[in-house]
C-alpha positions in Angstrom: -110.7 39.1 114.0 -109.5 37.1 117.0 -111.2 37.9 120.4 -109.1 39.0 123.4 -107.8 36.0 125.4 -109.8 37.2 128.4 -113.1 36.6 126.5 -112.2 33.2 125.2 -111.0 31.6 128.4 -113.9 31.1 130.8 -114.9 27.8 129.2 -111.2 26.8 128.8 -110.8 27.4 132.6 -113.7 25.0 133.3 -112.3 22.3 131.2 -110.0 20.6 133.7 -112.9 20.5 136.2 -115.2 19.0 133.6 -112.7 16.4 132.6 -111.8 15.4 136.2 -115.0 13.7 136.7 -114.9 11.3 133.7 -111.5 11.6 132.1 -107.8 11.7 133.1 -106.7 15.2 134.1 -104.8 16.8 131.2 -101.0 17.3 131.9 -99.6 20.7 132.5 -98.2 20.6 129.0 -101.6 19.8 127.5 -103.2 22.6 129.5 -100.6 25.0 128.4 -101.1 24.0 124.8 -104.8 24.7 125.0 -104.3 28.1 126.6 -101.7 29.2 124.0 -104.1 27.9 121.2 -106.5 30.6 122.3 -103.9 33.4 122.2 -103.4 36.0 119.5 -99.9 36.6 118.3 -99.8 39.8 120.3 -100.8 38.0 123.4 -98.1 35.4 122.9 -95.5 38.2 122.4 -96.8 39.8 125.6 -96.1 36.7 127.6 -92.5 36.8 126.3 -91.9 40.3 127.8 -91.0 41.1 131.3 -91.0 44.8 132.2 -89.3 47.0 134.8 -90.7 50.2 136.4 -87.8 51.6 138.4 -89.0 55.1 138.2 -92.3 56.9 137.8 -92.5 60.6 136.8 -94.8 63.4 135.9 -95.3 63.9 132.1 -93.4 67.2 132.3 -90.4 65.6 134.1 -89.7 62.3 132.2 -86.1 62.1 133.4 -86.8 62.0 137.1 -85.5 59.2 139.3 -88.3 58.8 141.7 -88.8 55.2 142.6 -92.1 53.7 141.5 -93.5 52.2 144.8 -97.3 52.2 143.8 -98.4 50.9 140.4 -99.8 53.8 138.4 -103.0 53.4 136.4 -101.1 54.0 133.2 -98.6 51.1 133.9 -101.4 48.8 135.1 -103.3 49.4 131.9 -100.2 48.9 129.7 -99.5 45.5 131.4 -103.1 44.4 131.1 -103.9 45.6 127.6 -100.7 44.1 126.2 -101.0 40.8 128.2 -97.5 41.3 129.6 -96.0 38.2 131.1 -94.2 39.6 134.1 -92.5 42.4 135.9 -89.0 42.7 137.6 -88.7 44.9 140.7 -85.6 46.7 142.1 -84.6 48.3 145.3 -86.1 51.6 143.9 -89.5 49.9 144.1 -89.2 48.4 147.6 -89.3 50.9 150.4 -90.7 48.7 153.2 -92.3 45.2 153.4 -95.9 46.3 153.7 -95.5 48.5 150.7 -93.8 45.8 148.7 -96.6 43.4 149.3 -99.1 46.0 148.2 -97.1 46.6 145.0 -96.9 43.0 144.1 -100.7 42.6 144.6 -101.3 45.6 142.3 -99.1 43.9 139.7 -100.9 40.6 140.1 -104.2 42.3 139.4 -102.8 43.8 136.2 -103.6 40.6 134.3 -106.3 40.4 131.5 -109.7 39.8 133.0 -110.4 36.0 133.4 -106.9 35.0 132.4 -106.0 31.6 133.7 -102.4 32.7 134.2 -100.8 35.4 136.2 -97.7 37.6 136.0 -94.2 36.6 136.9 -92.9 39.0 139.6 -89.2 38.7 140.0 -86.0 40.3 141.4 -82.3 39.7 141.8 -82.3 38.4 145.4 -78.9 36.6 145.2 -77.8 37.4 148.7 -74.6 39.2 149.6 -73.8 42.0 147.3 -76.9 41.7 145.1 -80.0 42.2 147.3 -83.1 44.1 146.8 -85.3 43.9 149.9 -84.3 46.5 152.6 -81.1 45.2 154.0 -81.6 45.9 157.7 -85.0 44.2 157.6 -84.3 41.0 155.6 -81.9 38.2 155.8 -79.2 39.2 153.4 -76.5 36.5 153.8 -72.8 37.1 153.0 -73.2 36.0 149.4 -72.2 33.1 147.0 -68.5 33.2 147.4 -68.8 33.1 151.2 -71.2 30.1 150.7 -68.5 28.5 148.6 -66.0 29.1 151.4 -68.3 27.6 153.9 -68.9 24.5 151.7 -65.2 24.1 151.1 -64.7 23.8 154.9 -67.8 21.7 155.7 -68.7 19.8 152.4 -72.3 20.5 153.5 -74.4 21.4 150.4 -77.4 21.7 152.8 -76.0 25.2 153.5 -76.9 26.2 150.0 -80.3 24.6 150.1 -81.0 26.4 153.4 -79.9 29.8 151.9 -82.1 29.3 148.9 -85.0 28.4 151.1 -84.6 31.5 153.2 -84.1 33.9 150.3 -87.2 32.5 148.5 -89.4 32.5 151.7 -88.7 36.1 152.3 -89.4 37.3 148.8 -92.4 35.0 148.6 -93.8 36.8 151.7 -93.9 40.1 149.8 -95.4 38.6 146.7 -92.5 37.5 144.4 -92.6 34.2 142.5 -89.3 34.5 140.6 -85.7 34.9 141.9 -83.1 35.7 139.2 -80.6 33.6 141.2 -78.3 31.7 141.7 -75.3 33.0 139.8 -73.5 29.8 138.5 -70.7 31.5 136.7 -67.3 30.0 137.2 -65.1 33.0 138.2 -61.9 32.0 136.5 -60.8 35.7 136.0 -59.7 37.5 139.2 -60.3 40.8 137.4 -63.9 40.0 136.7 -65.6 43.2 137.6 -69.3 42.1 137.4 -69.3 38.4 138.7 -66.3 38.1 141.0 -67.7 37.5 144.5 -71.1 36.7 143.2 -69.7 33.3 142.1 -69.5 30.3 144.4 -65.9 30.0 143.4 -63.9 28.6 140.5 -64.7 24.9 140.6 -67.4 23.9 138.0 -68.5 20.8 139.9 -68.9 22.6 143.2 -70.8 25.5 141.5 -73.2 23.1 139.9 -73.8 21.3 143.1 -74.4 24.4 145.1 -76.6 25.9 142.3 -78.8 23.0 142.3 -79.1 22.9 146.0 -80.0 26.7 146.1 -82.7 26.3 143.4 -84.1 23.3 145.3 -84.5 25.3 148.4 -86.3 28.0 146.4 -88.5 25.5 144.8 -89.6 24.2 148.2 -90.9 27.8 148.9 -92.8 28.1 145.6 -90.2 30.4 144.0 -88.8 29.8 140.5 -85.0 30.0 140.5 -82.8 30.9 137.5 -79.3 29.9 136.7 -77.2 32.6 135.2 -75.5 33.8 133.0 -75.5 31.3 130.1 -73.0 30.3 128.5 -70.7 31.7 131.2 -69.8 35.2 132.4 -67.0 34.1 134.7 -64.0 34.8 132.5 -64.7 38.5 131.5 -62.8 41.6 132.4 -65.5 44.0 131.1 -68.8 44.6 132.9 -71.6 44.0 130.5 -73.6 46.9 132.1 -71.0 49.1 130.5 -69.8 47.2 127.4 -69.8 43.9 125.6 -67.2 41.5 126.9 -65.5 38.8 124.8 -64.6 35.4 126.3 -61.6 33.9 124.5 -61.7 30.4 125.9 -61.3 27.5 123.6 -64.3 25.3 122.9 -62.8 22.5 125.0 -62.5 24.9 128.0 -65.9 26.3 127.4 -67.3 22.8 127.9 -65.0 21.9 130.8 -65.5 25.1 132.7 -68.3 27.6 131.8 -70.9 25.2 130.4 -70.2 22.5 133.0 -72.6 23.8 135.7 -75.5 23.9 133.3 -74.7 20.5 131.6 -74.4 18.7 135.0 -77.7 20.2 136.3 -79.5 19.3 133.2 -78.0 15.7 133.1 -79.0 15.3 136.7 -82.7 15.4 135.9 -83.1 18.4 138.2 -82.5 21.4 135.9 -83.4 25.0 136.9 -86.9 26.2 135.8 -85.2 29.1 134.2 -81.8 30.1 132.6 -80.7 33.6 132.1 -78.5 34.6 129.1 -75.2 36.5 129.2 -74.5 39.7 127.1 -71.1 38.4 126.0 -69.4 37.4 122.8 -68.1 33.8 122.9 -66.4 33.1 119.6 -65.5 29.5 120.3 -69.2 28.8 120.6 -70.4 31.1 117.9 -68.2 33.4 115.8 -71.0 34.3 113.4 -71.6 38.0 112.8 -74.7 40.3 113.0 -75.3 43.9 112.0 -75.3 46.6 114.7 -77.5 49.7 114.4 -74.5 51.6 113.0 -74.1 49.2 110.2 -71.0 47.6 111.5 -70.6 43.8 111.6 -70.0 42.2 115.1 -69.9 38.8 116.7 -73.3 37.9 117.9 -73.7 38.4 121.6 -74.7 35.1 123.3 -78.1 36.6 124.1 -78.8 36.9 120.4 -76.9 33.8 119.2 -79.1 31.0 117.8 -76.1 28.6 117.8 -75.7 29.1 121.6 -79.3 29.4 122.7 -81.1 27.1 120.4 -78.5 24.6 119.0 -76.3 24.3 122.0 -78.7 24.8 125.0 -81.9 23.3 123.7 -80.5 20.9 121.1 -77.3 19.5 122.3 -77.9 20.0 126.0 -81.6 19.2 125.8 -82.8 21.9 128.1 -86.6 22.2 128.1 -87.1 25.0 130.6 -87.6 28.7 130.1 -84.8 31.1 129.0 -84.7 34.8 129.8 -82.3 37.5 128.7 -80.3 39.5 131.1 -81.6 43.1 131.2 -81.7 44.5 127.7 -81.1 48.0 128.9 -77.5 47.0 129.7 -75.0 48.8 127.5 -73.7 45.5 126.3 -76.9 45.4 124.2 -78.6 48.8 124.3 -75.5 50.6 122.9 -75.5 48.5 119.8 -79.1 47.7 118.9 -82.5 49.5 118.6 -85.0 48.1 121.1 -87.3 46.3 118.7 -84.3 45.0 116.7 -82.8 43.6 119.9 -86.1 41.8 120.9 -86.5 40.4 117.4 -82.9 39.1 117.4 -83.5 37.6 120.9 -86.6 35.8 119.8 -84.9 34.6 116.6 -82.3 33.0 118.8 -85.1 31.1 120.6 -84.8 32.9 123.9 -88.2 32.8 125.7 -88.5 36.1 127.7 -87.1 39.5 126.8 -86.2 41.2 130.1 -86.6 45.0 130.3 -86.8 45.4 126.5 -88.2 49.0 126.7 -88.7 51.6 129.4 -91.4 54.1 130.1 -91.6 56.2 133.3 -94.6 58.6 132.5 -98.1 58.0 131.5 -97.5 59.8 128.2 -94.8 57.3 127.3 -96.9 54.2 127.9 -97.6 53.8 124.2 -93.9 52.6 123.7 -94.8 49.2 124.9 -97.6 48.8 122.4 -95.3 50.0 119.6 -92.6 47.6 120.6 -95.2 44.7 120.4 -96.4 46.0 117.0 -92.9 45.9 115.6 -92.3 42.3 117.0 -95.7 41.2 115.6 -94.7 42.5 112.2 -91.6 40.4 112.4 -93.8 37.3 113.0 -96.2 38.3 110.1 -93.3 38.6 107.6 -91.6 35.4 108.7 -88.6 36.9 110.5 -89.8 35.2 113.7 -91.0 31.6 113.2 -94.6 31.1 114.2 -94.2 27.5 115.4 -91.3 28.6 117.5 -93.2 31.4 119.0 -95.9 29.0 120.0 -93.5 26.6 121.6 -92.0 29.4 123.5 -95.3 30.6 124.8 -96.2 27.1 125.8 -92.9 26.7 127.8 -93.8 30.0 129.7 -97.4 29.1 130.3 -96.5 25.6 131.5 -93.9 27.0 133.9 -96.6 29.3 135.3 -99.0 26.4 135.7 -96.5 24.2 137.5 -95.7 27.0 139.9 -99.3 28.1 140.5 -98.8 31.5 138.9 -102.6 31.3 138.4 -105.6 33.1 140.0 -106.1 30.0 142.1 -102.5 29.9 143.3 -102.4 33.6 143.9 -105.5 33.4 146.1 -103.5 31.3 148.6 -102.2 33.4 151.6 -98.7 34.5 151.4 -96.2 33.6 154.1 -96.3 36.0 157.2 -94.2 39.1 156.9 -92.8 38.2 160.4 -90.8 35.4 158.8 -88.6 38.1 157.1 -85.5 38.5 159.1 -86.9 36.1 161.8 -84.9 34.1 164.2 -84.9 30.9 162.3 -83.7 32.7 159.1 -81.0 34.7 161.0 -79.7 31.5 162.5 -79.1 30.1 159.0 -77.4 33.4 157.9 -75.2 33.3 161.0 -74.2 29.7 160.5 -73.1 30.3 156.9 -71.2 33.6 157.8 -69.3 32.0 160.7 -68.2 29.1 158.6 -67.1 31.4 155.7 -64.6 33.8 157.4 -61.2 32.6 156.1 -57.8 33.1 157.7 -55.2 33.3 155.0 -52.2 34.6 157.0 -51.3 34.7 160.8 -47.7 35.5 161.3 -46.4 35.2 164.8 -49.9 34.2 166.1 -51.1 37.8 165.5 -54.6 36.6 166.0 -56.7 36.1 168.0 -56.6 39.5 169.9 -56.6 38.9 173.7 -56.5 42.3 175.5 -59.6 44.6 175.7 -57.3 47.4 176.7 -55.7 47.4 173.2 -56.2 50.5 171.2 -57.5 49.6 167.7 -57.9 51.8 164.6 -59.9 50.6 161.6 -59.6 52.0 158.1 -62.1 50.8 155.5 -63.3 51.9 152.0 -66.7 52.6 153.3 -67.6 54.1 156.6 -70.2 51.4 157.4 -67.6 48.6 157.4 -65.5 50.3 160.1 -68.6 51.3 162.1 -70.0 47.7 162.1 -66.7 46.4 163.3 -66.3 49.2 166.0 -69.8 48.4 167.3 -69.0 44.7 167.6 -65.7 45.4 169.4 -67.6 47.6 171.8 -70.1 44.8 172.4 -67.2 42.5 173.3 -65.7 45.0 175.8 -63.1 46.6 173.5 -63.7 50.3 174.3 -60.7 51.9 172.7 -61.7 51.4 169.1 -62.0 54.0 166.4 -62.9 53.7 162.8 -62.6 55.8 159.6 -63.7 55.9 156.0 -60.7 56.2 153.7 -62.0 59.0 151.4 -63.1 61.1 154.4 -59.8 60.8 156.3 -56.8 63.0 155.2 -53.4 61.3 155.2 -52.2 63.2 158.2 -55.3 62.2 160.2 -54.6 58.5 159.1 -51.1 58.7 160.4 -52.2 60.2 163.7 -54.8 57.5 164.3 -52.2 54.8 163.5 -49.7 56.4 165.8 -52.2 56.2 168.6 -53.2 52.5 168.0 -51.7 49.2 169.1 -53.6 47.3 166.3 -54.4 48.6 162.8 -57.2 46.9 160.9 -57.3 47.8 157.2 -59.9 46.6 154.7 -59.7 46.5 150.9 -62.0 45.9 147.9 -60.4 43.9 145.1 -62.4 45.6 142.4 -64.9 48.4 142.1 -68.7 47.9 142.5 -70.7 46.8 139.5 -74.0 48.4 138.6 -75.8 45.2 139.4 -74.7 45.7 143.0 -76.1 49.3 142.8 -79.6 48.1 141.9 -78.8 46.9 138.4 -78.8 50.4 136.8 -76.0 51.0 134.3 -76.6 54.7 134.6 -76.4 55.0 138.4 -73.4 56.9 139.8 -70.3 54.8 140.1 -68.8 53.9 143.4 -64.9 54.3 143.9 -64.5 55.3 140.2 -60.7 55.6 140.5 -60.6 52.0 141.7 -62.7 50.9 138.8 -60.6 52.7 136.3 -57.4 51.1 137.7 -58.7 47.5 137.5 -61.2 47.3 134.6 -60.6 46.9 131.0 -60.3 49.6 128.4 -61.2 48.3 125.0 -58.3 48.1 122.5 -58.7 48.6 118.8 -59.8 45.6 116.8 -57.7 44.6 113.9 -59.0 45.1 110.4 -62.2 47.2 111.0 -61.1 50.3 112.9 -63.7 49.6 115.5 -63.1 50.5 119.2 -66.1 48.5 120.3 -66.8 45.3 118.4 -64.9 42.0 118.2 -62.4 43.2 120.8 -60.4 40.5 122.5 -59.8 41.4 126.1 -56.1 41.7 126.6 -55.7 39.8 129.8 -51.9 40.1 130.1 -52.2 43.9 129.7 -55.0 43.9 132.3 -53.0 41.9 134.7 -50.1 44.2 134.2 -52.3 47.2 134.9 -53.5 45.4 138.0 -50.0 44.6 139.2 -48.8 48.1 138.6 -51.9 49.9 139.8 -50.5 50.2 143.3 -48.0 52.8 142.1 -49.9 54.5 139.2 -51.1 58.1 139.6 -53.5 59.3 140.6 -53.4 57.3 143.8 -55.8 54.5 143.6 -57.8 53.3 146.7 -55.4 50.2 146.7 -52.4 52.4 146.8 -53.8 54.6 149.6 -54.5 51.5 151.6 -51.0 50.2 151.0 -49.5 53.5 152.0 -51.4 53.2 155.3 -50.2 49.6 155.8 -46.6 50.6 155.1 -46.8 53.4 157.6 -48.3 51.1 160.3 -45.5 48.6 159.8 -42.8 51.3 160.1 -44.5 52.4 163.4 -44.3 48.8 164.7 -48.1 48.3 164.8 -49.8 44.9 164.6 -51.4 45.0 161.1 -54.5 43.0 160.2 -55.6 43.1 156.6 -59.3 42.3 155.7 -60.1 41.5 152.1 -63.7 42.5 152.0 -64.7 41.3 148.5 -63.2 38.6 146.5 -59.9 37.6 148.1 -57.7 37.9 145.1 -56.1 41.2 146.4 -54.4 39.4 149.3 -51.3 39.0 147.1 -50.9 42.9 147.0 -50.6 43.1 150.8 -49.4 39.8 152.3 -45.9 41.1 152.4 -47.0 43.6 154.9 -49.9 42.1 156.9 -49.3 40.1 160.1 -52.8 38.6 159.6 -55.1 38.4 156.7 -58.8 37.5 156.8 -61.3 37.2 153.9 -65.0 38.0 154.4 -66.3 37.8 150.7 -68.7 40.6 151.7 -68.5 44.3 152.4 -71.7 45.6 153.9 -71.6 46.9 157.4 -73.7 49.3 159.7 -75.6 52.2 158.2 -79.0 53.0 159.8 -79.0 49.4 160.9 -76.8 46.4 160.2 -76.8 45.8 156.4 -74.9 42.5 156.4 -73.7 39.9 158.8 -70.0 39.6 157.9 -68.4 42.5 159.8 -69.6 41.3 163.3 -68.6 37.7 162.4 -65.2 39.0 161.4 -64.6 40.7 164.8 -65.7 37.5 166.6 -62.9 35.7 164.7 -60.4 38.4 165.4 -61.2 38.0 169.2 -61.2 34.2 169.1 -64.9 34.0 170.0 -65.4 31.8 166.8 -62.7 30.0 164.9 -62.0 31.0 161.3 -64.0 28.3 159.6 -63.8 29.2 156.0 -61.6 27.7 153.1 -60.8 29.4 149.9 -63.3 28.6 147.1 -60.8 30.1 144.5 -57.1 29.5 143.7 -55.0 32.6 144.0 -51.8 33.0 142.0 -49.1 35.5 142.4 -48.5 38.0 139.6 -45.0 38.7 138.2 -43.9 42.2 137.3 -45.5 41.9 133.9 -48.9 41.0 135.4 -48.6 37.3 134.3 -49.9 34.5 136.5 -47.1 33.1 138.5 -46.8 30.5 141.2 -49.8 29.4 143.1 -49.9 31.4 146.2 -53.1 30.2 147.9 -54.7 26.9 146.7 -58.5 26.4 146.6 -59.4 24.8 149.9 -56.6 26.7 151.8 -57.5 28.2 155.2 -55.8 28.4 158.6 -57.2 28.1 162.0 -56.1 29.0 165.5 
């Protein structure tokens, strides 16, 4: 029987030191190979698993949703006993900076004794809408599409490098060594409910450039970055947290658009250390079918596609880094596959790391992890998972850890000071990108900038925090007659009264509902603005031939666009219709009307027949127990002329005809007005 890795490694750990005196130091790959040679099959599998512990509960309350902020003994033992390779943390786990640093230290200590490698500790710290550290404390940035807008205006890729450096430095200060960012999807579908504003834009070359610059900044701070979501999630109209999207691009378009950022980065010689897979079906790249747990045949999700992950990414594109799945608890996978079957299929596809393959939130449930590894080990034993490929995968993971000092020696080095988080230097980078991102799309009759502090201003936004952040900034600038309201909390009669009393009306809109990834990555979390989501997101149509309502469903983009175009008049009143009603009333009353598109700017076309001026921020966080994002104050500064509107559109925006079909180009990529 093989001895545990922890009992076999002390001599191995001395080997580089012994060799250094008389022989050439072994390469990282050679060191990784020697470490993996000493591992059992179960230990290799453990390295290929990355767990999450969002919640921790008493044994008699297994469904609780109390955030896990200290690593329980049962979780620590499960990590150590199963030689687990890493842990991902979410906002549930991060209450303050000191606590986060303690938690990451507890996770680092949960390695097998004397192991020469540590645990990956990661999070989704994209900036903008997807952000895990406490927002008022950390430098959150306005997000990727805002960065794309700033780049379109300046052609300065150093902005992306600086943002990657700051994001990485701040998570490194609390103990993270992996950032599941940047998102390099090409957002070619304006109805995309899960990528959307998280993309840099819709130009593949720009996205590749900014993605590489961002990961370079992260690398400089000792953090592993990850391109996502391979082979491309930008042309979907279904959120993979809720379902399994289908991308119906041709193979030529797949190469020209979705695959291009990955191909360009790999060809440049500076590929990302890690690539995350997408839970999508992409028939042009792989139309082969696999069996779901109900026995139905379905097109293989890209996460489980050997043609996509092994033949295309590793073979044709020659990627040699580490691959990781998107979270396997997302409904695009978990609704259709049992946990062990999903992990086996992922490993058969030659994906290195299974992210969040199982959950336990009580001590009594900790055995689930051992049972999962038992089932995967059985697949290795009976040949369903190739042993040589398992070894190669484990070597890639271990080599990545060695290169990035995810080792006892590396982890003994002091972390950056917590005072760097949200510090003046970092805030200056955030402010610069934000200032240069605010985009002026319309300014009829020189409606902006505003010039008179005596003007009465009414602000109506989807969330109260957006109006409150703007109101506070107006107040700081000497505008005292400013009021704000949250749409859902303000009856129609109160809206009309506030509009009647104002000289200027500012109305903000969100192009689509908020994805679970923006709500801490939890597909079971309560939805925000559900009516908005229903009006704009896809409803699966029956597939021809098999009677399924789920599998092999082509997303009907014309129907979706029709729904989008007509959603403004469809009962019950959508958020978009309510905002238009308020705009129409303001125009009838002769008010100066300023429209702010708070998320991706595609919804400008629904209101630019009414607005005197339209501004795009690409970000929607405001003030709630502190400032949660930088864009609302920067927006007000532009409205008042304190800063010019510096941004240029990073996406092209087309008009839609009455049938929801793309029409004439309304706003070209690179468009943006100034004063």
